[in-house]
C-alpha positions as CSV (number, residue, x, y, z in Angstrom):
1,X,48.4,23.9,8.1
2,X,48.7,23.2,11.8
3,X,50.8,26.8,12.1
4,X,48.0,28.3,10.3
5,X,45.5,27.0,13.0
6,X,47.9,27.9,16.0
7,X,48.2,31.6,14.6
8,X,44.4,31.8,14.5
9,X,44.2,30.2,18.0
10,X,47.0,32.8,19.4
11,X,45.7,35.9,18.0
12,X,42.0,35.0,18.9
13,X,42.8,34.2,22.7
14,X,45.2,37.3,22.8
15,X,42.7,39.4,21.4
16,X,39.7,38.3,23.1
17,X,41.7,38.7,26.8
18,X,42.5,42.2,25.5
19,X,39.0,43.3,24.6
20,X,37.8,42.3,27.8
21,X,40.3,43.9,30.2
22,X,41.4,46.8,27.9
23,X,39.4,47.4,24.6
24,X,36.0,47.4,26.1
25,X,36.7,49.9,29.1
26,X,38.3,52.1,26.6
27,X,35.5,51.9,24.2
28,X,32.9,52.6,27.0
29,X,35.0,55.7,28.0
30,X,34.9,57.0,24.5
31,X,31.1,56.3,23.7
32,X,30.0,57.5,27.3
33,X,31.7,60.7,27.2
34,X,29.4,63.5,27.2
35,X,26.4,61.0,27.8
36,X,24.4,61.8,31.1
37,X,22.6,59.4,33.4
38,X,18.7,59.3,33.7
39,X,17.3,62.9,34.7
40,X,13.7,61.9,35.3
41,X,14.2,61.6,38.9
42,X,12.1,62.5,42.5
43,X,13.2,65.5,43.8
44,X,14.4,64.8,47.4
45,X,11.5,65.9,49.2
46,X,8.9,65.0,46.6
47,X,5.7,63.9,48.1
48,X,5.7,60.9,45.4
49,X,8.5,59.2,46.8
50,X,7.7,55.5,47.0
51,X,7.3,53.1,49.7
52,X,10.6,50.9,50.2
53,X,11.2,47.4,51.9
54,X,14.8,46.7,52.5
55,X,15.7,42.8,52.3
56,X,18.6,41.5,54.2
57,X,19.7,37.7,54.6
58,X,22.1,37.4,57.6
59,X,24.2,34.1,59.0
60,X,26.5,34.8,62.1
61,X,26.7,38.5,61.4
62,X,27.1,39.6,65.1
63,X,30.3,41.6,64.1
64,X,28.3,43.9,62.0
65,X,24.5,43.6,62.3
66,X,24.3,46.6,64.7
67,X,26.0,48.9,62.6
68,X,24.3,47.8,59.6
69,X,20.8,48.5,61.1
70,X,21.8,51.7,62.4
71,X,23.2,52.9,59.1
72,X,20.0,52.0,57.5
73,X,17.6,53.9,59.3
74,X,20.4,57.0,59.9
75,X,18.9,57.9,56.5
76,X,17.3,61.1,54.7
77,X,14.7,59.0,53.3
78,X,11.3,59.3,55.1
79,X,11.3,56.7,57.8
80,X,7.3,56.3,57.4
81,X,7.9,54.9,53.8
82,X,10.9,52.5,55.0
83,X,11.0,48.8,56.4
84,X,14.1,46.5,57.0
85,X,13.0,42.9,56.6
86,X,15.9,40.6,57.9
87,X,16.0,36.9,57.9
88,X,18.5,35.2,60.4
89,X,19.5,32.1,58.6
90,X,20.1,29.9,61.6
91,X,22.8,32.1,63.1
92,X,24.5,30.5,66.2
93,X,26.2,33.7,67.4
94,X,24.7,36.9,69.0
95,X,23.2,37.9,65.5
96,X,19.4,37.2,66.8
97,X,19.8,38.6,70.2
98,X,21.3,41.8,68.8
99,X,18.4,41.9,66.3
100,X,16.0,41.3,69.1
101,X,17.2,44.6,70.8
102,X,17.5,46.6,67.6
103,X,13.8,45.7,66.9
104,X,12.7,47.3,70.0
105,X,14.5,50.6,69.1
106,X,13.3,50.4,65.3
107,X,9.8,49.8,64.7
108,X,10.5,49.6,61.1
109,X,12.5,46.5,61.5
110,X,11.1,43.3,61.3
111,X,13.0,40.0,61.7
112,X,12.6,36.4,60.9
113,X,14.7,33.7,62.4
114,X,15.1,30.3,60.7
115,X,16.2,27.1,62.7
116,X,17.7,25.4,59.6
117,X,20.1,26.6,57.5
118,X,18.0,28.0,54.2
119,X,20.7,29.7,52.0
120,X,20.4,33.0,50.7
121,X,18.4,32.8,47.8
122,X,15.7,30.9,50.0
123,X,15.7,33.7,52.7
124,X,15.4,36.2,49.9
125,X,12.8,34.8,48.4
126,X,10.9,34.3,51.6
127,X,11.6,37.8,52.5
128,X,10.3,39.2,49.1
129,X,7.0,37.3,49.4
130,X,6.6,39.5,52.7
131,X,7.3,42.5,51.0
132,X,4.4,44.9,50.2
133,X,6.4,48.1,48.9
134,X,6.9,48.7,45.3
135,X,10.4,49.2,45.5
136,X,12.8,46.7,47.0
137,X,16.4,47.4,48.2
138,X,18.5,44.0,48.7
139,X,21.6,44.4,50.5
140,X,24.2,42.6,52.8
141,X,24.9,42.6,56.6
142,X,28.5,44.1,55.9
143,X,27.6,46.9,53.7
144,X,27.0,50.1,55.3
145,X,24.7,52.9,53.8
146,X,25.4,56.7,54.0
147,X,22.7,59.1,54.6
148,X,21.5,59.5,51.1
149,X,22.2,56.2,49.8
150,X,18.5,55.1,49.9
151,X,17.4,58.2,48.2
152,X,19.8,58.0,45.3
153,X,19.0,54.6,44.7
154,X,15.3,55.4,44.7
155,X,15.1,58.5,42.8
156,X,15.3,56.9,39.6
157,X,12.2,55.0,39.7
158,X,10.3,58.0,38.9
159,X,11.4,56.7,35.3
160,X,8.7,53.9,34.5
161,X,11.6,52.2,32.0
162,X,14.2,51.8,35.0
163,X,13.5,48.5,36.6
164,X,17.0,48.0,39.0
165,X,19.5,50.8,40.1
166,X,22.7,49.4,41.5
167,X,24.7,51.5,44.3
168,X,28.1,52.6,44.5
169,X,30.0,50.3,46.9
170,X,33.4,51.5,48.0
171,X,36.2,49.5,49.9
172,X,38.6,50.8,52.2
173,X,42.4,50.0,51.3
174,X,43.6,48.1,54.6
175,X,47.3,46.5,54.5
176,X,50.0,46.4,52.1
177,X,50.5,42.8,52.9
178,X,46.8,42.0,51.7
179,X,45.0,42.1,48.8
180,X,42.3,44.7,49.7
181,X,44.3,47.6,47.7
182,X,44.0,45.2,44.7
183,X,39.9,44.3,45.5
184,X,39.4,48.0,45.9
185,X,41.0,49.0,42.7
186,X,39.1,46.2,41.0
187,X,35.8,47.3,42.4
188,X,36.1,51.1,41.6
189,X,36.7,50.2,38.1
190,X,33.8,47.7,37.9
191,X,31.4,50.3,39.2
192,X,32.6,52.9,36.4
193,X,32.2,50.2,33.5
194,X,28.9,49.3,35.0
195,X,27.7,53.5,35.1
196,X,28.7,53.6,31.5
197,X,26.9,50.6,30.3
198,X,23.9,52.1,32.1
199,X,24.4,55.3,30.2
200,X,24.9,54.0,26.8
201,X,22.2,51.2,26.9
202,X,20.6,51.0,30.1
203,X,22.0,47.6,30.5
204,X,24.5,47.5,33.6
205,X,25.8,44.1,33.7
206,X,24.9,42.9,37.1
207,X,24.5,44.9,40.4
208,X,26.6,44.4,43.3
209,X,24.6,42.0,45.5
210,X,25.4,44.4,48.8
211,X,23.4,47.1,47.5
212,X,20.9,47.6,44.7
213,X,17.1,48.4,44.1
214,X,14.7,46.7,42.1
215,X,10.9,47.2,41.2
216,X,8.8,44.5,43.1
217,X,6.7,44.1,39.8
218,X,10.0,42.7,37.7
219,X,11.8,41.4,40.6
220,X,12.4,37.5,39.9
221,X,14.0,35.7,42.8
222,X,16.8,33.3,42.0
223,X,16.0,29.7,42.0
224,X,16.7,27.9,45.1
225,X,19.8,26.1,43.4
226,X,21.7,29.3,42.3
227,X,24.5,30.7,44.1
228,X,24.6,34.3,42.4
229,X,21.3,36.0,43.0
230,X,22.3,39.5,42.2
231,X,23.3,38.8,38.6
232,X,20.3,36.5,38.0
233,X,17.9,39.6,39.3
234,X,19.6,42.0,36.7
235,X,19.2,39.7,33.6
236,X,15.8,38.9,34.6
237,X,15.1,42.8,34.7
238,X,16.7,43.1,31.3
239,X,15.1,40.2,29.9
240,X,11.9,41.9,30.9
241,X,12.6,44.8,28.9
242,X,13.4,47.3,31.7
243,X,16.4,49.2,32.2
244,X,19.4,48.6,34.8
245,X,21.7,51.3,35.7
246,X,24.4,52.0,38.2
247,X,23.9,55.1,40.2
248,X,27.7,56.6,41.6
249,X,25.9,58.8,43.8
250,X,24.4,56.0,45.8
251,X,27.7,55.6,47.8
252,X,27.9,52.6,50.5
253,X,31.0,51.3,52.2
254,X,31.8,47.4,52.1
255,X,34.9,46.1,54.2
256,X,36.7,43.7,52.0
257,X,38.9,40.7,53.1
258,X,43.0,41.2,53.1
259,X,43.2,37.5,53.0
260,X,43.8,36.0,49.6
261,X,42.3,32.5,50.7
262,X,39.0,34.1,51.8
263,X,38.9,36.2,48.6
264,X,39.6,33.0,46.3
265,X,37.0,31.0,48.1
266,X,34.5,33.7,47.3
267,X,35.3,34.1,43.9
268,X,35.2,30.5,43.3
269,X,31.8,30.4,44.6
270,X,30.6,33.5,42.4
271,X,32.2,31.8,39.5
272,X,30.1,28.8,39.7
273,X,26.9,31.1,40.2
274,X,28.0,32.9,37.0
275,X,27.7,30.1,35.0
276,X,24.7,28.9,36.3
277,X,23.2,32.3,35.5
278,X,24.7,32.4,31.8
279,X,23.0,29.0,31.0
280,X,19.8,30.4,32.4
281,X,19.7,33.6,30.3
282,X,22.0,32.3,27.2
283,X,19.1,33.7,25.1
284,X,20.1,37.4,26.1
285,X,23.6,36.8,24.3
286,X,21.9,36.9,20.9
287,X,21.8,39.1,18.6
288,X,25.5,40.2,19.9
289,X,25.4,43.5,18.2
290,X,22.8,44.8,20.7
291,X,23.8,46.8,23.4
292,X,22.8,44.4,26.3
293,X,24.2,41.3,24.7
294,X,27.3,43.1,23.4
295,X,28.0,44.3,27.2
296,X,27.4,40.7,28.5
297,X,29.9,39.1,26.0
298,X,32.5,41.9,26.6
299,X,32.3,42.4,30.2
300,X,31.2,38.9,31.6
301,X,31.5,36.0,29.2
302,X,34.9,36.8,27.9
303,X,36.2,37.5,31.4
304,X,34.8,34.1,33.0
305,X,36.4,32.3,30.1
306,X,39.9,33.7,30.2
307,X,41.3,31.2,32.4
308,X,40.6,28.8,29.4
309,X,41.7,31.4,26.9
310,X,45.0,31.7,28.7
311,X,45.6,28.2,28.7
312,X,44.6,28.0,25.2
313,X,47.0,31.0,24.2
314,X,50.1,29.2,26.2
315,X,49.6,25.9,24.1
316,X,49.0,27.6,20.8
317,X,52.3,29.7,21.6
318,X,54.2,26.7,22.6
319,X,53.1,24.7,19.5
320,X,54.2,27.8,17.3
321,X,57.8,27.7,18.9
322,X,58.0,24.2,18.4
323,X,57.0,24.6,14.8
324,X,59.8,27.3,14.5
325,X,57.6,30.3,14.0
326,X,60.1,33.1,14.9
327,X,61.6,35.0,17.8
328,X,58.1,37.1,18.4
329,X,56.6,33.6,20.0
330,X,59.3,32.7,21.8
331,X,59.4,35.8,23.6
332,X,55.6,35.6,24.1
333,X,56.1,32.3,25.6
334,X,58.9,33.2,27.7
335,X,56.4,36.2,28.9
336,X,53.5,33.9,29.5
337,X,55.7,31.4,31.9
338,X,57.6,34.4,33.5
339,X,54.4,36.1,34.5
340,X,52.9,33.2,36.9
341,X,56.4,32.9,38.4
342,X,55.9,36.5,39.7
343,X,53.3,35.1,42.3
344,X,56.4,33.3,43.9
345,X,58.7,36.4,44.0
346,X,55.5,38.0,45.6
347,X,55.2,35.6,48.1
348,X,59.1,35.5,48.8
349,X,58.9,39.3,49.2
350,X,56.0,39.4,51.5
351,X,57.7,36.4,53.7
352,X,60.3,38.8,54.4
353,X,58.1,41.8,54.9
354,X,58.4,43.8,51.6
355,X,55.4,44.4,49.7
356,X,55.4,45.5,46.4
357,X,51.8,46.9,45.1
358,X,52.5,45.9,41.3
359,X,53.6,42.2,42.2
360,X,50.3,42.0,44.5
361,X,48.3,42.7,41.2
362,X,49.8,40.2,39.3
363,X,49.1,37.9,42.2
364,X,45.8,39.0,42.3
365,X,45.2,38.6,38.6
366,X,46.1,34.9,38.5
367,X,44.7,33.9,41.8
368,X,41.3,35.3,40.7
369,X,41.6,33.6,37.3
370,X,42.3,30.3,39.2
371,X,39.3,30.8,41.1
372,X,37.1,31.4,38.1
373,X,38.5,28.1,36.6
374,X,37.8,26.3,39.6
375,X,34.2,27.8,40.0
376,X,33.7,26.5,36.3
377,X,34.8,22.8,37.0
378,X,32.5,23.0,40.2
379,X,29.5,24.2,37.8
380,X,30.3,21.5,35.5
381,X,30.3,18.6,38.4
382,X,27.3,20.2,39.7
383,X,26.5,22.5,42.5
384,X,25.9,20.7,45.4
385,X,24.6,23.3,48.0
386,X,23.6,27.0,48.2
387,X,24.7,27.6,52.0
388,X,27.3,30.0,52.3
389,X,29.6,31.2,55.3
390,X,30.3,34.8,55.7
391,X,33.6,36.0,54.4
392,X,36.2,37.0,57.1
393,X,36.3,41.0,57.1
394,X,36.9,43.6,59.3
395,X,40.5,43.3,59.3
396,X,41.6,47.0,60.5
397,X,44.4,46.6,63.4
398,X,44.9,43.0,62.6
């Protein structure tokens, strides 16, 4: 009886992990073949292009804020229908000084400064209350728009069923000894998966917070205690019956961190916030055969629980080996123990100046799953603060 239970646990965990990382993307690729994105869009020079308010929360962003503002207004979108609302969250560097100077150059720029740390959800909620445009664009200071990014985000709101449109964030690949190459590959894969979810079901699973547009009429700000506002806003749009899609032509650029500790810290924070959102929107998970619910289970929930599934898989495999279940499970156990050891191999090779892209993917996978697990523990213990520190980026030339 015990062997039967262990076999069920083994195969269930293995299939669930395989589903979220391999089978689900393949299924999307097959189902989305020949399907097209929403075609009911505004023309580039349409007289009915809506007004847009762009919301940005910033804290100590002196390295990027000027380029961010300039890239925002270097746009093909009509400037008379555009405003940029910036909330500087108690910045202690030159961010406020730069913003004050930029406000004299760009009359569409509105700046609000805070003398105490508020946290991103609080800043964004304050900015949203000041917004009057029918469409909001939420963005980050280190995400830079192409000239036509705003148009490609906004064009889909000609279709009354569309409530949210995500941008296509691209990352540069910096150094072989960092993890930016792995982050770039991960983000490109995520962009494609989200695009296909939007094409199939109008249920993109979570806009990237650095660049997305949402109807103000169906915009619900994340509660002040929530860490991840982009996923909350996306699920609220879907819950209200609107569609959320990803537009691959709405290209923008984000510099990622080469440093594993920085990305680990960011991913652990996001993980805790994801579980907050899962609890808040658990009703969206049922019935699981609906497109949006199936996407949420397959793309997000199973991935968030992958660290626990991997631990259960390891325990079940060890139990089967002890029970004498055969050579297959001995081989499976050896593989599960050997793969994490490749992190040490990767670290040793990096120390002597030799970098393996393949080994770095193994390091990235296990490190990010460790961050997921840490985030889950933090969620269970209770989130203490939503105050954030910007991830260290812009490492070209370092």
